[in-house]
Backbone as CSV, one residue per row, in Angstrom:
resi,resn,N_x,N_y,N_z,CA_x,CA_y,CA_z,C_x,C_y,C_z
1,MET,7.751,26.178,14.250,8.086,27.242,13.817,8.808,26.707,11.976
2,ARG,8.773,27.847,11.556,9.553,27.820,9.984,10.451,29.044,9.991
3,SER,11.633,28.703,9.625,12.896,29.546,9.394,12.390,30.733,8.573
4,ILE,13.023,31.724,8.342,12.623,32.948,7.407,13.596,33.422,6.529
5,TRP,14.679,32.510,7.206,16.288,33.140,6.527,17.600,31.973,6.999
6,LYS,18.114,31.853,6.249,19.511,31.081,6.764,20.696,31.770,6.063
7,GLY,21.729,31.599,6.580,23.014,32.367,6.521,23.879,31.761,7.826
8,SER,24.914,32.634,7.602,26.112,32.294,9.038,26.371,33.534,9.915
9,LEU,26.682,33.214,10.854,26.982,34.210,11.893,28.544,34.163,12.081
10,SER,29.403,35.161,11.564,30.717,35.373,11.545,30.947,35.896,13.027
11,PHE,32.036,35.286,13.494,32.204,35.795,14.958,34.279,35.585,14.598
12,GLY,34.663,36.498,13.984,36.108,36.420,13.724,36.172,35.850,12.620
13,LEU,36.732,34.630,12.875,37.209,33.550,11.618,36.275,32.287,11.901
14,VAL,35.333,32.189,13.085,34.376,31.211,13.277,33.253,31.570,12.427
15,ASN,32.627,30.433,11.946,31.511,30.668,11.107,30.827,29.795,11.730
16,VAL,29.214,30.452,12.455,28.088,29.544,12.435,27.105,29.496,11.605
17,PRO,27.233,28.213,11.003,25.317,28.482,10.254,24.233,28.162,11.172
18,VAL,23.320,29.178,10.551,22.354,29.353,11.790,20.899,29.712,10.653
19,LYS,19.960,29.416,11.600,18.457,29.614,10.669,17.860,30.499,11.494
20,LEU,17.200,31.924,11.036,16.167,33.046,11.807,14.934,32.474,11.593
21,TYR,14.434,32.374,13.153,12.961,32.452,13.114,12.193,33.355,14.017
22,SER,11.273,34.313,13.657,10.698,34.852,14.159,10.409,34.663,15.602
23,ALA,10.513,35.687,16.582,10.155,35.336,18.383,9.203,35.644,18.600
24,THR,8.016,36.209,17.994,6.774,36.857,18.645,6.056,36.442,17.394
25,GLU,4.662,36.745,18.102,3.578,36.522,16.987,2.343,37.247,17.431
26,ASP,1.561,37.498,16.618,0.404,38.508,16.696,-1.101,37.821,16.857
27,HIS,-1.477,37.523,18.093,-2.742,36.896,18.636,-4.092,38.128,18.616
28,ASP,-3.963,38.919,17.524,-5.020,39.886,17.566,-6.241,39.182,16.858
29,VAL,-7.252,39.611,17.033,-8.703,39.200,16.349,-8.479,39.532,15.057
30,PRO,-8.430,38.624,13.647,-8.407,39.243,12.485,-9.904,39.702,11.726
31,LEU,-10.008,41.209,11.702,-11.097,41.838,11.147,-11.001,42.019,9.652
32,HIS,-11.767,41.936,9.076,-11.890,42.514,7.832,-12.701,43.630,7.258
33,GLN,-12.691,44.424,6.415,-13.743,45.616,6.240,-14.635,45.085,5.167
34,VAL,-15.927,45.341,5.580,-17.034,44.969,4.876,-17.920,46.325,4.754
35,HIS,-18.883,45.953,3.750,-20.039,47.218,3.304,-21.038,46.796,4.800
36,ASP,-21.355,47.771,5.456,-22.132,47.594,6.795,-23.332,47.569,6.141
37,LYS,-23.947,48.042,4.846,-25.289,47.350,4.549,-25.570,45.869,4.299
38,ASP,-24.563,45.625,3.796,-24.960,43.863,3.234,-23.937,43.019,3.439
39,GLY,-22.771,43.486,4.246,-21.852,42.455,4.930,-20.889,42.087,3.829
40,GLY,-20.823,42.826,2.782,-20.122,42.083,1.411,-18.525,42.802,1.560
41,ARG,-17.754,41.768,1.530,-16.169,42.281,1.896,-15.462,43.209,0.848
42,ILE,-15.113,43.946,1.625,-14.316,45.426,0.948,-12.915,44.757,0.006
43,ARG,-12.326,44.818,-1.068,-11.317,44.320,-1.538,-10.539,45.625,-2.529
44,TYR,-9.596,45.754,-1.967,-8.809,46.473,-3.153,-8.018,45.918,-4.074
45,LYS,-8.587,47.028,-5.356,-7.473,46.621,-6.588,-6.400,47.201,-6.875
46,ARG,-5.169,46.791,-7.587,-4.088,47.274,-7.699,-4.447,47.854,-9.500
47,VAL,-4.740,49.098,-9.138,-4.993,49.606,-10.960,-3.814,50.533,-11.226
48,CYS,-2.903,50.447,-12.551,-2.378,51.104,-13.073,-3.000,52.712,-13.454
49,GLU,-2.520,53.532,-13.166,-2.779,55.102,-13.645,-2.942,55.518,-14.997
50,ILE,-2.337,54.688,-15.750,-2.258,54.992,-17.644,-2.997,54.237,-18.098
51,ASP,-3.141,53.223,-17.978,-4.071,52.011,-18.553,-5.420,51.715,-18.153
52,GLY,-5.716,52.147,-16.528,-6.762,51.462,-16.069,-6.903,50.410,-15.839
53,GLU,-5.497,49.512,-16.362,-5.739,48.074,-15.935,-5.462,47.374,-14.331
54,THR,-5.818,46.363,-13.883,-5.721,46.210,-12.412,-4.489,44.796,-12.903
55,VAL,-3.321,45.329,-12.207,-2.036,44.520,-12.393,-1.733,43.435,-11.059
56,ASP,-1.413,42.610,-11.706,-0.747,41.162,-10.850,0.230,41.229,-10.018
57,TYR,0.363,41.251,-8.910,1.540,41.356,-8.123,2.893,40.987,-9.023
58,GLU,2.851,40.019,-9.602,4.145,39.614,-10.434,4.747,40.478,-11.362
59,HIS,4.073,41.500,-11.953,4.305,42.706,-12.474,4.109,44.030,-11.628
60,ILE,4.268,44.093,-10.443,4.479,45.175,-9.929,5.951,45.447,-9.575
61,ALA,6.698,46.165,-9.542,7.816,46.959,-9.377,7.966,48.043,-8.654
62,LYS,9.202,48.444,-7.836,9.164,49.710,-6.982,10.116,50.209,-7.626
63,ALA,9.411,51.986,-7.275,9.903,53.063,-8.147,10.148,54.493,-7.031
64,TYR,11.185,54.938,-7.469,11.636,56.220,-6.704,11.386,57.089,-8.048
65,VAL,10.944,58.680,-6.771,10.295,59.136,-8.014,11.039,60.930,-7.601
66,ASP,11.393,61.419,-8.552,12.522,62.366,-8.370,12.127,63.729,-9.478
67,GLY,11.186,64.532,-8.802,10.374,65.306,-9.463,9.895,65.101,-10.682
68,ASP,10.117,65.347,-11.992,9.389,64.423,-13.339,9.958,63.327,-13.906
69,GLN,11.091,62.924,-13.032,11.623,61.328,-13.281,11.305,60.557,-12.293
70,THR,10.972,59.331,-12.787,10.626,58.170,-11.956,11.615,57.165,-12.596
71,VAL,12.525,56.555,-11.469,13.438,55.641,-11.408,12.575,54.038,-11.094
72,VAL,12.447,53.163,-12.028,11.870,51.974,-11.779,12.881,50.761,-11.521
73,LEU,12.805,50.156,-10.031,13.649,49.137,-9.552,13.138,47.805,-9.441
74,THR,13.554,46.888,-10.514,12.850,45.509,-10.710,13.480,44.876,-9.375
75,ASP,12.892,43.619,-9.288,13.190,42.499,-8.178,14.580,41.932,-8.527
76,ASP,14.923,41.913,-9.883,16.462,41.519,-10.077,17.361,42.878,-9.648
77,ASP,16.678,43.859,-9.868,17.680,45.176,-9.659,18.099,44.908,-8.172
78,LEU,17.182,45.041,-7.053,17.255,44.839,-5.769,18.079,43.644,-5.415
79,LYS,17.894,42.498,-5.909,18.643,41.303,-5.520,20.235,41.528,-5.739
80,ALA,20.653,42.430,-7.103,21.768,42.217,-7.637,22.727,43.138,-6.351
81,LEU,22.143,44.045,-5.390,22.898,44.587,-4.865,23.635,43.678,-3.651
82,PRO,25.072,43.861,-3.846,26.042,42.920,-2.825,25.436,42.766,-1.604
83,ALA,25.261,44.027,-0.882,24.657,43.727,0.776,23.346,42.686,0.908
84,GLU,22.497,42.835,-0.469,21.052,41.847,-0.657,21.516,40.621,-0.844
85,ARG,22.639,40.158,-1.511,23.122,39.085,-1.755,23.741,38.313,-0.577
86,SER,24.132,38.832,0.159,25.105,38.627,1.381,24.238,37.581,2.138
87,LYS,24.959,36.571,2.986,24.293,35.640,3.576,24.813,35.520,4.936
88,ASP,25.343,36.647,5.465,26.510,36.599,6.595,26.141,37.535,7.806
89,ILE,25.867,37.000,8.813,25.352,37.856,9.889,27.049,38.187,10.673
90,ASP,27.166,39.554,10.606,28.930,39.968,10.761,28.573,40.466,12.252
91,VAL,29.444,39.616,13.428,29.924,40.531,14.750,30.576,41.748,14.183
92,VAL,30.394,42.539,14.613,31.136,44.079,14.715,31.739,44.424,15.556
93,GLU,31.239,44.198,16.750,31.924,44.410,18.038,30.866,43.943,19.259
94,PHE,31.783,44.117,20.518,30.613,43.674,21.587,31.009,44.678,22.618
95,VAL,29.380,45.172,23.294,29.878,46.218,23.771,28.536,45.957,25.315
96,PRO,28.959,46.624,26.650,27.744,46.491,27.378,26.591,46.550,27.214
97,THR,25.707,45.753,27.696,24.445,45.389,27.532,23.785,46.680,28.198
98,GLU,24.308,47.577,28.942,23.059,48.372,29.443,23.678,49.880,28.349
99,GLN,24.281,49.754,28.042,24.999,50.809,26.897,23.776,50.827,25.575
100,ILE,22.993,49.566,25.740,21.754,50.022,24.631,20.596,50.432,25.037
101,ASP,20.334,51.590,24.319,18.750,51.903,25.079,17.488,51.559,24.178
102,PRO,16.655,50.600,25.699,15.592,50.131,24.737,14.912,50.581,24.013
103,ILE,14.846,52.236,23.609,14.055,52.312,23.017,14.326,52.561,21.373
104,MET,15.546,51.653,21.110,16.288,51.216,20.023,15.601,49.880,19.473
105,PHE,15.425,48.932,20.366,14.799,48.034,19.742,13.557,48.078,19.221
106,GLU,13.483,46.743,17.811,12.892,46.875,16.997,11.831,45.799,16.971
107,LYS,12.435,44.603,16.420,11.889,43.088,16.210,12.731,42.075,16.997
108,SER,12.208,40.586,17.364,12.923,39.800,17.672,12.759,38.558,17.354
109,TYR,14.055,38.283,17.012,14.562,36.688,16.435,14.840,35.473,16.880
110,TYR,15.154,34.592,17.058,15.717,33.319,17.658,16.588,33.003,16.446
111,LEU,17.670,32.575,16.421,18.944,31.894,15.662,18.917,30.379,16.330
112,ALA,18.895,29.901,15.271,18.925,28.301,15.808,20.124,27.541,14.971
113,PRO,20.966,26.757,15.023,21.967,26.214,14.585,21.600,25.317,13.633
114,ASP,22.553,25.675,12.299,21.951,24.990,11.392,22.984,23.968,10.633
115,SER,23.441,23.002,11.513,24.471,22.078,10.999,24.536,21.079,12.022
116,LYS,25.220,19.842,11.745,25.252,18.391,12.488,25.803,18.694,13.856
117,SER,26.995,19.573,13.709,27.413,20.242,15.198,27.103,21.408,15.521
118,ASN,26.900,21.536,16.962,26.283,22.738,17.446,27.523,23.326,18.281
119,LYS,28.649,23.120,18.293,30.057,23.780,18.980,30.224,25.022,19.021
120,ALA,29.988,25.491,17.530,30.747,26.912,17.752,29.593,27.575,17.895
121,TYR,27.989,27.610,17.845,27.189,27.879,18.479,27.214,27.815,19.932
122,VAL,27.328,26.959,20.639,27.284,27.111,21.761,28.285,27.713,22.547
123,LEU,29.534,27.668,21.636,30.894,28.555,22.130,30.364,30.229,22.262
124,LEU,29.790,30.359,21.125,29.585,31.998,20.978,28.317,32.268,22.162
125,MET,27.564,31.294,22.295,26.713,31.718,23.248,27.083,31.894,24.469
126,ARG,28.066,30.827,25.324,28.674,30.651,26.404,29.376,32.227,26.829
127,THR,30.148,32.368,25.529,31.285,33.604,25.369,30.494,34.675,26.205
128,LEU,29.456,34.944,25.075,28.462,36.132,25.597,28.126,36.044,27.097
129,GLU,27.437,34.886,27.771,27.204,34.653,28.771,28.380,35.285,29.827
130,ASP,29.357,34.432,29.758,30.804,34.749,30.450,31.088,36.147,30.624
131,THR,31.141,36.697,29.652,31.653,38.426,29.170,30.522,39.228,29.887
132,ASP,29.326,38.777,29.689,28.155,39.837,30.183,27.995,41.268,29.048
133,ARG,28.085,40.907,27.736,28.191,41.473,26.930,26.995,41.561,25.850
134,THR,26.966,42.183,24.955,25.815,42.313,24.299,26.600,42.382,22.981
135,ALA,26.495,41.460,21.532,27.112,41.677,20.158,26.091,42.371,19.389
136,ILE,26.951,43.502,18.919,26.286,44.210,17.897,26.932,44.014,16.681
137,VAL,25.646,43.010,15.819,25.895,42.441,14.339,25.141,43.482,13.363
138,GLN,25.281,43.211,12.337,24.693,43.704,10.902,24.570,42.413,9.988
139,PHE,23.303,42.895,9.019,23.277,41.629,7.979,22.168,42.113,7.033
140,ALA,21.971,41.552,5.710,20.692,42.313,5.024,19.418,41.515,4.969
141,LEU,18.511,41.884,5.270,17.127,41.313,5.675,16.182,42.052,5.055
142,ARG,15.337,41.717,3.715,14.395,42.458,3.254,14.610,43.477,2.745
143,GLN,15.331,43.825,2.036,16.119,44.910,1.013,16.924,46.046,2.294
144,ARG,17.152,45.760,3.431,17.475,46.807,4.301,18.852,45.873,4.995
145,THR,20.133,46.682,5.517,21.064,46.473,6.110,20.812,46.307,7.452
146,ARG,20.396,45.665,8.041,19.888,45.540,9.343,21.313,45.834,11.105
147,LEU,20.933,46.425,11.638,21.636,46.807,12.715,20.594,46.055,13.797
148,ALA,21.881,44.793,14.493,20.928,44.567,15.425,22.081,44.073,16.802
149,ALA,21.276,43.752,17.908,21.791,43.233,19.146,21.642,41.932,19.411
150,LEU,22.640,40.765,19.479,22.929,39.527,19.884,23.009,39.032,21.118
151,ARG,22.025,38.263,21.722,22.188,38.128,23.285,21.563,36.940,23.363
152,VAL,21.621,36.296,24.682,21.575,34.715,25.004,20.119,35.009,25.977
153,ARG,18.939,34.592,25.354,17.873,33.988,26.008,17.498,32.723,26.326
154,ASP,17.088,32.210,27.129,16.479,31.120,27.630,17.372,29.974,26.878
155,GLY,18.513,29.746,26.689,19.624,29.110,26.139,19.713,29.287,24.832
156,VAL,18.703,30.065,23.928,19.268,30.276,22.729,19.436,31.739,22.098
157,LEU,20.283,31.946,21.354,21.138,33.016,20.657,19.843,33.811,20.253
158,THR,19.441,35.205,20.683,18.476,35.980,20.094,18.790,36.929,19.686
159,LEU,18.401,37.179,18.359,18.531,38.659,17.603,17.449,39.593,17.738
160,GLN,18.183,40.789,18.049,16.781,42.006,18.215,17.265,43.191,17.374
161,THR,16.698,43.448,16.318,16.971,44.572,15.414,16.973,45.446,15.924
162,LEU,17.532,46.547,15.619,17.637,47.960,16.501,17.666,49.065,15.318
163,LEU,17.070,50.223,15.865,16.679,51.484,14.959,18.324,51.994,14.844
164,TYR,18.123,52.882,13.906,19.472,53.365,13.522,19.499,54.775,14.010
165,ASP,20.566,55.407,14.472,20.668,56.513,15.692,19.783,57.553,15.114
166,ASP,19.579,57.904,13.517,18.906,58.797,13.033,17.256,58.188,12.871
167,GLU,17.129,57.391,13.265,15.453,56.977,13.371,14.650,57.369,14.430
168,VAL,15.559,57.589,15.498,14.930,57.798,16.784,14.632,59.181,17.279
169,ARG,13.700,59.979,17.159,13.602,61.014,17.352,13.713,61.980,18.852
170,GLU,14.140,63.145,18.300,14.883,63.866,19.612,13.503,64.009,20.577
171,ALA,13.689,64.144,21.772,12.627,64.276,22.594,12.581,65.825,23.001
172,ARG,11.782,66.569,22.402,12.149,67.726,22.865,10.610,68.600,23.003
173,PHE,9.985,68.885,24.360,8.825,69.588,24.492,9.087,70.667,25.254
174,PRO,7.909,71.730,24.323,8.162,73.097,25.342,7.722,73.277,26.662
175,GLU,6.853,72.238,26.941,6.010,71.918,28.156,6.987,71.433,29.280
176,LEU,7.916,71.044,29.184,9.323,70.592,30.184,10.087,71.403,30.429
177,ASP,9.896,72.473,29.304,11.041,73.909,29.583,11.217,74.292,31.153
178,GLU,10.170,74.400,31.725,9.930,74.862,33.229,10.013,73.451,34.203
179,THR,10.637,73.680,34.971,10.432,72.761,36.046,9.771,73.211,37.324
180,PRO,8.770,72.341,37.887,7.593,72.801,38.843,8.521,72.507,39.995
181,ARG,8.087,72.999,41.392,8.405,72.775,42.355,8.169,71.557,43.138
182,ILE,8.840,70.770,43.421,8.210,69.168,43.838,8.501,69.645,45.511
183,THR,7.940,69.314,46.323,8.240,69.246,47.862,8.372,68.098,48.090
184,ASP,9.333,67.954,49.681,9.737,66.997,49.938,8.388,65.810,50.565
185,ALA,7.262,66.291,50.447,6.131,65.625,51.348,5.648,65.026,49.921
186,GLU,5.727,65.551,48.615,4.402,65.060,47.696,5.816,63.902,47.140
187,LEU,7.364,63.981,47.374,7.952,63.012,46.516,8.550,61.916,47.738
188,LYS,7.939,62.135,49.159,7.620,61.281,49.763,6.500,60.236,49.666
189,MET,5.594,61.096,49.701,4.044,60.077,49.409,4.166,59.546,47.649
190,SER,5.094,60.432,46.854,4.699,59.226,45.733,6.240,58.329,45.719
191,ARG,6.840,58.186,46.491,7.773,57.141,46.786,7.350,55.865,47.316
192,GLN,6.035,56.316,48.622,5.483,55.307,49.367,4.150,54.768,48.077
193,LEU,4.085,55.646,47.130,2.875,55.148,46.053,3.718,53.741,45.226
194,VAL,4.682,54.222,45.009,5.891,53.114,44.217,6.321,51.927,45.276
195,ASP,6.458,52.151,46.434,6.904,50.972,47.083,5.280,50.081,47.309
196,SER,3.935,50.486,47.225,3.090,50.166,47.274,2.545,49.112,45.941
197,PHE,3.264,49.431,44.913,3.201,48.662,43.451,4.211,47.871,43.346
198,ALA,5.240,47.861,44.032,6.172,46.852,43.904,6.463,45.668,43.897
199,SER,6.967,45.048,42.831,6.856,43.704,42.279,7.804,43.289,41.754
200,ASP,8.394,41.891,41.102,9.279,41.311,40.611,8.042,41.161,39.097
201,PHE,8.568,41.449,37.778,7.817,41.804,36.765,7.597,40.188,36.256
202,GLN,6.135,40.015,35.825,6.038,38.192,35.571,4.958,38.809,33.847
203,PRO,5.749,38.773,33.120,4.720,38.922,31.688,3.495,38.110,31.508
204,GLU,3.512,36.873,32.538,2.441,36.086,32.129,1.061,36.255,32.486
205,LYS,1.332,37.330,33.688,0.476,37.882,34.518,-1.014,39.060,33.443
206,PHE,-0.211,39.345,32.410,-0.625,40.670,31.964,-1.228,39.725,30.132
207,THR,-2.381,40.595,30.108,-3.094,40.007,28.751,-3.513,40.896,28.167
208,ASP,-4.413,40.881,26.686,-4.843,42.225,26.214,-6.108,42.187,26.599
209,GLU,-6.602,42.755,27.108,-8.212,42.778,27.736,-9.090,43.261,26.795
210,TYR,-8.431,44.293,25.552,-9.164,44.572,24.406,-9.463,43.359,23.364
211,GLN,-8.639,42.455,23.429,-8.620,41.211,22.549,-9.400,40.798,23.358
212,GLU,-9.561,40.410,24.449,-10.435,39.328,25.280,-11.523,39.632,25.209
213,GLN,-12.283,40.972,25.246,-13.294,41.525,25.279,-13.989,41.486,23.533
214,LEU,-12.778,41.654,22.544,-13.602,41.800,21.187,-13.709,40.320,20.991
215,ARG,-12.775,39.374,21.325,-13.213,37.763,20.996,-14.575,37.452,21.562
216,THR,-14.810,37.942,22.868,-15.977,37.630,23.291,-17.385,38.659,22.990
217,LEU,-17.171,39.507,22.256,-18.344,40.213,21.351,-18.632,39.396,19.960
218,VAL,-17.178,38.818,19.639,-17.585,38.312,18.340,-18.510,36.772,18.733
219,GLU,-18.142,36.341,19.817,-18.454,34.904,20.129,-20.361,35.171,20.597
220,ALA,-20.585,36.221,21.277,-21.553,36.586,21.573,-22.641,37.151,20.211
221,LYS,-22.162,37.569,19.144,-22.757,38.012,18.073,-22.890,36.613,16.985
222,LEU,-22.086,35.707,16.987,-22.262,34.419,16.649,-23.305,33.745,17.184
223,GLU,-23.551,33.843,18.705,-24.296,32.824,19.379,-25.681,33.343,18.894
224,GLN,-25.821,34.695,19.299,-27.263,35.575,19.586,-27.335,36.346,18.208
225,GLY,-26.971,36.125,17.229,-27.106,37.177,15.947,-26.600,38.327,15.878
226,ASP,-26.820,39.128,15.023,-25.859,40.387,14.586,-26.177,41.599,15.414
227,THR,-27.313,41.336,16.447,-27.448,42.658,17.609,-27.250,41.703,18.634
228,VAL,-26.225,42.444,19.599,-25.972,42.146,20.857,-26.314,42.766,21.839
229,ASP,-26.670,42.869,23.106,-26.671,43.906,24.181,-25.258,43.953,24.667
230,THR,-24.404,44.984,24.628,-23.232,45.321,25.009,-22.917,45.108,26.288
231,GLU,-24.239,45.847,27.060,-23.981,45.784,28.658,-24.116,44.901,29.131
232,ALA,-25.024,43.981,28.489,-25.157,42.456,29.125,-24.092,41.295,29.256
233,THR,-23.044,41.808,28.026,-22.334,41.080,27.668,-21.073,41.480,28.565
234,PHE,-20.813,42.727,28.714,-19.654,43.256,29.371,-19.839,43.612,30.874
235,GLY,-21.279,44.345,31.080,-21.264,45.108,32.089,-21.032,46.437,31.552
236,ARG,-21.564,47.432,33.027,-21.465,48.434,32.761,-20.311,49.165,33.428
237,GLU,-19.294,49.856,33.112,-18.001,50.573,33.283,-18.831,51.431,34.547
238,THR,-17.663,51.457,35.620,-18.134,52.352,36.722,-17.783,53.889,36.295
239,GLU,-18.704,54.963,36.482,-18.406,55.941,35.971,-17.503,56.378,37.209
240,GLY,-16.801,57.347,36.761,-15.308,58.034,37.446,-16.138,59.486,37.847
241,GLY,-15.383,59.990,39.324,-15.941,61.098,40.085,-14.948,62.798,38.797
242,GLY,-15.868,63.183,39.057,-15.481,64.681,38.272,-14.418,65.476,39.235
243,GLU,-14.043,65.057,40.509,-13.320,66.039,40.945,-11.882,66.363,40.545
244,VAL,-11.347,67.655,40.709,-9.962,68.202,40.428,-8.905,68.342,41.402
245,LEU,-8.258,66.779,41.570,-7.483,66.662,42.790,-5.949,67.368,42.475
246,ASP,-5.253,68.206,43.942,-3.823,68.639,43.663,-3.104,67.421,43.373
247,LEU,-1.614,67.432,43.227,-0.970,66.284,43.022,-0.706,65.667,44.479
248,MET,-0.522,66.092,45.407,-0.110,65.472,46.621,-1.598,64.623,47.182
249,GLU,-3.066,65.325,46.962,-4.154,64.453,47.251,-4.170,63.453,46.463
250,ALA,-3.767,63.225,44.906,-4.053,62.117,44.017,-3.209,61.414,44.771
251,LEU,-1.816,61.642,45.030,-1.034,60.585,45.514,-1.621,60.073,46.940
252,ARG,-1.576,60.872,47.657,-2.416,60.144,49.164,-3.356,59.125,49.182
253,ARG,-4.576,59.831,48.075,-5.732,58.507,47.936,-5.328,57.467,47.363
254,SER,-4.282,57.902,46.351,-3.572,56.334,45.445,-3.198,55.068,46.473
255,VAL,-2.052,55.964,47.414,-1.239,55.266,48.522,-2.601,54.369,49.181
256,GLU,-3.651,55.302,49.807,-4.556,54.985,50.498,-5.269,53.794,49.668
257,GLU,-5.741,53.793,48.665,-6.427,52.827,47.996,-5.868,51.115,47.686
258,LYS,-4.623,51.406,47.437,-3.345,50.670,47.666,-3.455,49.632,48.885
259,ARG,-3.441,50.291,49.769,-3.528,49.677,51.265,-4.617,49.135,51.533
260,GLY,-5.582,49.135,50.797,-7.141,49.047,51.079,-7.558,49.646,52.132
261,ALA,-7.178,51.304,52.357,-7.667,51.600,53.798,-9.059,52.632,52.830
262,SER,-9.315,53.273,53.824,-10.777,54.274,53.310,-10.672,55.534,54.211
263,LYS,-10.361,56.595,53.480,-10.307,58.078,54.051,-11.481,58.542,53.547
264,PRO,-12.404,59.521,54.957,-13.291,60.458,54.922,-14.024,61.125,53.612
265,ALA,-12.231,61.665,53.202,-12.622,62.309,52.000,-12.985,61.895,50.849
266,ALA,-12.562,60.436,50.674,-12.765,59.502,49.434,-14.501,59.142,49.870
267,LYS,-15.184,59.120,50.878,-16.064,58.750,50.905,-17.212,59.857,50.356
268,LYS,-17.070,60.965,50.417,-17.816,62.274,49.888,-18.086,61.752,48.270
269,SER,-17.032,61.587,47.761,-17.361,61.648,46.237,-18.852,60.914,45.599
270,PRO,-19.321,59.800,46.098,-20.440,59.175,45.801,-21.838,60.032,45.988
271,ALA,-21.422,60.947,47.018,-22.875,61.643,47.107,-22.957,62.555,45.943
272,LYS,-22.056,63.096,45.144,-22.143,63.945,44.051,-22.147,63.190,42.767
273,LYS,-22.789,61.719,42.654,-22.743,61.176,41.891,-24.561,61.795,41.271
274,PRO,-25.299,61.632,41.947,-26.889,61.727,41.569,-26.850,63.277,40.961
275,ALA,-26.407,64.036,41.337,-25.892,65.584,40.908,-25.996,65.674,39.698
276,ALA,-24.479,64.786,39.205,-23.814,65.033,38.053,-24.878,64.272,36.790
277,LYS,-25.590,63.038,37.417,-26.666,62.419,36.411,-27.564,63.410,36.061
278,LYS,-28.444,64.057,36.739,-29.378,65.283,36.709,-29.435,66.361,35.755
279,LYS,-27.857,66.546,35.863,-26.756,67.483,34.781,-26.889,67.010,33.415
280,SER,-26.457,66.024,33.478,-26.467,65.248,31.889,-27.727,64.888,31.304
281,ALA,-28.787,64.908,32.362,-30.181,64.676,31.702,-30.917,65.614,31.190
């Protein structure tokens, strides 16, 4: 891995030189826009609205528009800001981990020691583990003052940037103003359904099925040519029934399906499929 930032982690008077690495990576199939007629690549030009010329990246600046006035900000202007010049990650407080709402988590990074001695790094890591708290830190990265949570994961200091409080929208939906009546039987059946799905979380069990199917499609087109029989490649998806079930019935059937049981009521649905097909034809 290549570090994307170098600086120091300040813990009171303790200064820990560190390197920042992205902790996640993207495995999506890279797709490009092309002309469907001839496959020609579609590219976008950076054209100035005043002189109509194409502008190179080195001559592109940022600007803020305020009505009829435009303030142009060059890279030198932005680099001159005190916060941007800072190379410190400042620990501002230690908080109980459960007080951080997961909705605030944004992006994850690894912090690695950047000195011959890693004693101060290990000291901070051990302190976080022993106190069972998360450090809240602030630092400048990519023209923003970042708020982040610092914790230990797999023997490495892990930095997770946080959204600011005003960046999290209020959850306000009129549909939830009325509280429906939930019966004890429905709640009991729902709990049984939860118990039937209960397991320990193992992230390695899960994969991005869409991306896997997309790779299969791409490989099939490479082998067979531009036209491919999608049904032959992926198989036909089973059509679902058209029944409208009440909540209790849906819960009951879900529990039975999970247990591998089959009830007479569930066996009636296939008989309705032929009629549905005639209607659509």
